[in-house]
Structure formats: structure tokens, C-alpha cells
C-alpha positions, 0 to 999 in steps of 0.5 A, spaced: 358 463 316 354 468 319 349 472 314 349 479 313 343 482 315 340 488 311 333 492 313 329 494 307 328 491 301 328 497 297 332 499 291 339 500 295 337 493 300 335 489 294 341 491 290 346 490 296 342 483 298 344 481 291 351 483 290 352 480 297 349 473 295 353 473 288 359 473 292 357 466 296 355 469 302 348 468 306 343 474 307 337 475 311 333 481 307 328 484 313 322 487 310 316 490 314 312 490 308 306 488 306 305 487 314 307 494 316 305 499 310 308 506 309 306 513 307 307 512 300 308 504 298 302 500 295 305 493 295 310 488 298 314 487 292 321 489 293 324 495 290 317 499 289 318 505 285 313 510 289 314 517 285 316 517 278 317 511 274 324 514 270 330 512 272 332 518 268 337 519 262 341 513 260 346 518 256 353 515 258 356 520 253 354 527 256 350 526 262 352 524 270 346 519 271 347 516 264 354 515 266 351 512 273 348 507 269 353 504 265 357 503 271 352 499 275 351 495 268 358 494 269 358 491 276 352 486 275 346 491 278 340 487 279 337 494 279 339 495 272 338 489 269 331 489 271 330 496 269 333 494 261 328 488 262 322 492 264 323 498 260 318 502 257 319 508 251 321 515 254 325 519 249 332 519 251 330 517 259 330 510 261 323 508 264 320 502 267 313 499 267 313 500 275 310 494 277 313 489 272 320 492 274 318 490 282 315 484 281 322 482 277 326 484 282 323 480 287 322 474 284 330 475 283 332 475 290 326 470 292 330 465 287 337 466 290 338 460 295 343 465 299 337 470 300 332 469 306 326 474 307 324 476 314 318 479 313 317 483 320 319 490 322 325 492 325 323 497 331 330 498 334 337 497 333 339 491 331 341 485 336 348 485 338 350 478 335 348 481 328 355 482 327 354 485 319 348 490 318 346 494 312 340 499 314 337 501 307 330 503 310 330 509 305 326 516 306 320 513 309 324 509 315 319 507 320 319 511 326 321 507 331 327 505 328 329 512 326 328 514 333 333 509 335 337 511 330 338 518 332 339 516 339 345 512 337 348 517 332 347 523 337 344 527 331 338 529 329 336 526 322 335 531 317 328 531 313 325 534 307 318 533 304 317 529 297 312 529 293 309 524 288 306 526 281 299 524 278 298 517 274 293 518 268 289 512 264 291 513 257 284 512 254 281 518 257 286 523 254 283 527 248 288 525 242 284 530 238 288 535 242 294 531 244 299 528 240 306 523 241 312 526 240 319 526 244 323 533 244 326 533 238 324 527 236 329 523 240 329 516 241 331 513 248 332 506 250 326 502 246 323 508 244 321 511 238 322 518 238 314 519 240 314 516 247 311 522 250 303 525 250 304 532 249 298 537 252 299 544 249 297 550 252 296 557 249 298 563 253 291 564 256 290 556 258 297 557 262 295 563 265 289 560 268 292 553 270 298 558 274 292 561 278 288 554 279 295 552 282 296 558 286 289 558 289 288 551 290 288 548 297 293 544 299 295 538 304 297 541 311 304 540 313 301 538 321 307 537 325 313 539 320 311 546 318 319 547 318 321 541 313 324 543 307 323 541 300 328 537 296 329 542 290 329 536 285 322 534 286 318 540 288 311 540 288 308 544 281 304 549 286 311 551 289 314 552 283 309 556 280 309 560 287 316 562 285 314 565 278 309 565 273 314 563 268 318 558 272 313 552 269 314 554 262 321 554 263 322 548 266 317 542 266 312 545 262 318 548 257 315 548 249 322 547 246 323 541 240 315 540 239 311 541 234 303 540 234 300 536 228 293 539 230 296 546 229 303 546 226 304 553 225 303 555 232 308 554 237 304 552 244 306 557 250 308 551 254 307 543 254 305 539 259 308 531 257 306 525 260 310 519 260 308 511 259 308 508 266 306 501 265 308 496 259 301 495 257 301 503 255 295 504 259 297 508 264 301 515 263 304 519 269 304 527 268 312 529 268 313 534 273 307 534 276 309 532 284 303 536 288 301 537 295 294 539 292 288 536 296 285 530 291 278 534 289 282 540 288 288 536 284 283 532 279 279 540 278 286 543 276 289 537 272 283 537 267 284 544 266 290 542 261 288 541 254 287 534 252 285 532 260 278 535 260 276 528 262 281 525 265 281 519 269 287 518 275 290 512 277 293 515 282 293 523 284 299 526 287 301 526 294 306 528 299 311 524 304 316 526 309 323 523 307 328 523 312 336 522 312 343 522 316 347 528 316 352 522 313 359 526 313 359 527 320 356 520 322 359 515 317 366 513 315 369 513 308 366 506 307 359 507 309 359 505 317 357 508 323 363 511 326 359 510 333 358 503 332 362 500 325 358 493 325 352 498 322 352 500 315 348 505 311 345 505 304 341 508 299 336 515 300 337 515 308 345 516 307 343 523 303 343 521 296 337 522 292 334 518 286 332 511 285 338 510 281 343 513 286 340 509 291 341 503 288 348 505 286 350 506 293 346 499 296 351 496 290 357 499 293 355 498 300 354 490 299 361 489 296 364 493 301 360 488 306 362 482 303 369 484 302 369 484 310 366 478 311 371 475 306 377 478 310 379 483 305 379 490 305 373 494 302 374 499 296 371 504 294 371 506 286 375 512 285 372 519 286 373 521 278 367 515 277 360 517 278 359 512 284 366 514 287 363 521 286 357 519 290 360 516 295 365 521 296 359 526 297 356 522 302 362 521 307 366 527 305 364 532 301 362 537 305 367 536 310 369 543 310 362 545 312 360 540 317 362 545 323 356 549 320 350 545 323 347 539 320 343 543 314 350 544 311 349 537 308 343 536 303 341 530 299 343 531 292 343 527 285 349 525 282 352 530 277 358 532 274 360 538 279 361 532 284 367 530 279 374 532 280 375 537 274 378 535 268 383 539 262 378 539 256 380 541 249 379 548 248 378 547 240 375 543 235 379 539 230 379 545 225 382 549 230 376 553 232 376 555 239 370 551 243 365 556 246 359 556 250 355 550 249 360 546 245 365 547 250 361 545 256 359 538 251 366 537 250 367 537 258 362 532 259 364 527 254 371 528 257 368 527 264 365 521 262 371 518 258 375 519 264 370 515 269 369 509 264 377 508 264 378 509 271 372 504 272 375 499 268 382 500 272 378 499 279 375 493 277 381 489 274 385 491 280 379 489 285 375 484 282 379 481 276 373 477 274 368 483 274 373 487 270 370 484 263 363 485 264 360 489 259 360 497 260 354 499 255 
């Protein structure tokens, strides 16, 4: 049987390869790293995490990304399995030891006899005798392949800038000023409720930090001055430029935290750092993605109390991401309308986020396997997190496609992508639900429906998987 070719061994490509091989089909996984690097990757391992080490909230009851985690676990996701195995404390989030995680994904794929690695760059459209191809080259697709894709689709690939957060050596943080605590002491997967290092700022220090961010010299855009940012990963200095209070109502909000060094005085703002490796020797600065130049960056970050003598394992950076105008060029099964042997998966399709990328790879791999086995490809219902995400990529903006390619933008999974649902209007005592309580009830109802609908879909499409645990 001819193999399915997958181009790119990132989160989406790795997950797609795993899903296809688990169905007894051969896969050739093409990855150009480490022979050819990218602007952001540092290793040749599969599923390398180039920005944050967080897979975000693991709360499946009231958070859409937590629902996506649950669905992927129910479908034997390699990415979620290795994330769970290599988790580090992160409050209510699922965060991982980035090196241990990517090395484990690589080892699992290399141990699978049906997966063959081909370490070379694909610098054009795949040969015509590759009858099933998944292109999962991510937002850092090589220029040669990106140009070939643009030529075949007849559409210009859209682009946006993404920024990387700095990583600090734990031993260089002054714990006489900083302290360990999660917001509201919330315990997450593998966590204790004291999973973040918190650095408090008074008003004067906060204002000085904002001034430094606004005045710091940044990396120039060069040839891409008109490329937009993705709003979910804005550089810290761009957020500061949107208003001096923006940061203390965003990543630096001081809520749910008490400084044990000065418990009677509430911080004006708080910078949090999250564990980045299993040893607990490295911490990344949450929300501090930046395009400040390296020298300026270090000086600015050392204005933060507790980081005055910080030593950096990695400073922040900026890289250019590209993605397709997917509703125009892809069909509902992620196939290129102009050439159906080519499928696309991951961030190149216009999803955003580690988990979302892997989820699209999971479904893409399953659909490719179904076709190879002579079955019809199937997408989970739009009421599920994965189904809602695929709908966004392939049809979510059909009503605005004619307005031009900018009508389609990358998006994280969120409950706004789910179909509406009727929810309770009163609590058990007959009191009318209002405000936050009403919102929580709606999210819980959407989550419950998604769980039920995914189980029914699995039972109908793949009975052997229907009993998989839905954690």
C-alpha cells in the first residue's frame, strides 16, 4: 500500500502521522530540521515548542481549550499523552517541560515501525506519484514551499508576526522580593496552588516599566511592515502602547495574589513566571512576548522587582507566520480544492495555538487514513471543540469571503465557535441567574453537549475508540 506523505514534523504533522500509523497504514514523515533551520526552532526534535510551554487551561467544564484537551485524549492523541506525561506545575494550565515533551514525541514516532523519517526539505509541490499528502509545515513554512503553495492555490498566503517570551534561570530570581503562588491558589494538573513565581510592582515601578517598554528600540520589520500581529500573542510593548493600564488589566493583573513579604499592601501590578522545564531551573515570563532588541530587552526586564540580576536562557524574539485563506482554498475535509490529493493541517490552515494545531493534525490524519482504507472521511459535529475549529477553518467565514482574504484570521478555539445552546435561567433555589453565573452555566452546558456529541460520533464512526477515556 502506498504511504501517506506528511510534510512537517511539528505538532500537527506528528499527530497526523501517529493517527495514520495507529490505523495500520505506512507513513513517510518529511522534516527538514535539523538540516535546515527556521527563524524560531532550535532543535531537530518533532513537535518543538518555539514560544510558550503552556497548552493553556485544562478545565474541561468551563473552558473551550480544556474541552479540546478532553476530546483529544478521547481520540488517543500522542501530543496530549506526552503533554500529560511531561507536565510541569502551572496553576490551572497544562504546561510541559518543553525539551522532555518534544524528545518524547520524537521517540514515540521513531519507535513506530509504520513511520519512516525523511530528513530533507521539500522545496516545491510534492511529486505527482504521492497520491496522499498532508502539508503540516506550520507558520514557518520554508519560502520555496510557500511560494509553490501560493502558485497552486492562486491565493496570496496571509501573514502575521508572532513573538516569543524570554526564559529566565530560576537561580537568578530574587525570592526575597518574589514569591510562589497561583492566582486564587488554584491547583492545576500536577500543581500545588503555588505554581507561579510572582514579582510585585508598585505604581511608580509599573509606570517606569511602561516608559521603558514604550521607549525601547525594537526589531525592524524590514520587508514586512504591513504584516499584522495576531492579537492572542501581542508583543508586550505593543500592548503597552495601547494604553498605560492595558498590561495591569491583562498579563500583569494583580488579582488573586497576596505578597507574603508585604501581606497588607496589594501590588499595583504583578509579573508572573511559569516553570519551563521539569527540573524547575528555567521559568518563562508570562505574557512578555517581545520584539525589543536583545540589549534593551535585558535592561527593561531587569526593572522588574526580583529580576534585577536575572540571567536569561533565551531572550524574546519575533518571527513571521503565514497561513492560508482556508475557507476559500480548502474543502470541508481540509483538501486543497485545486488538487484534492493535498491536505493541510495545523497552523498553516489558520488555527492558532499548540493544541489547536495538533487537533487539526489529528482529524486530518484520521480523514487521510479513512480515504486510504476506502471509507468516507468524517469530521466531528460542530458542537464539539474539534468540529467547531474545523468549521471555522473551512466554512466559518463563508459569508464574508468575498470581502477579501483579510476576512479570515487565525483563531484559538473558543465557545464563540460553538452553536448556541439553551441554558438554565434559574438556579436550584429558583433564583434568576445573572452575570457571571449565567455565563458559567452556559459554558458548562456547551461542554456537556460537546462531551455527549463526541461520544456519539466516536461510537458511530469508530466503535473501537468509543470507549477511550474522556478525561
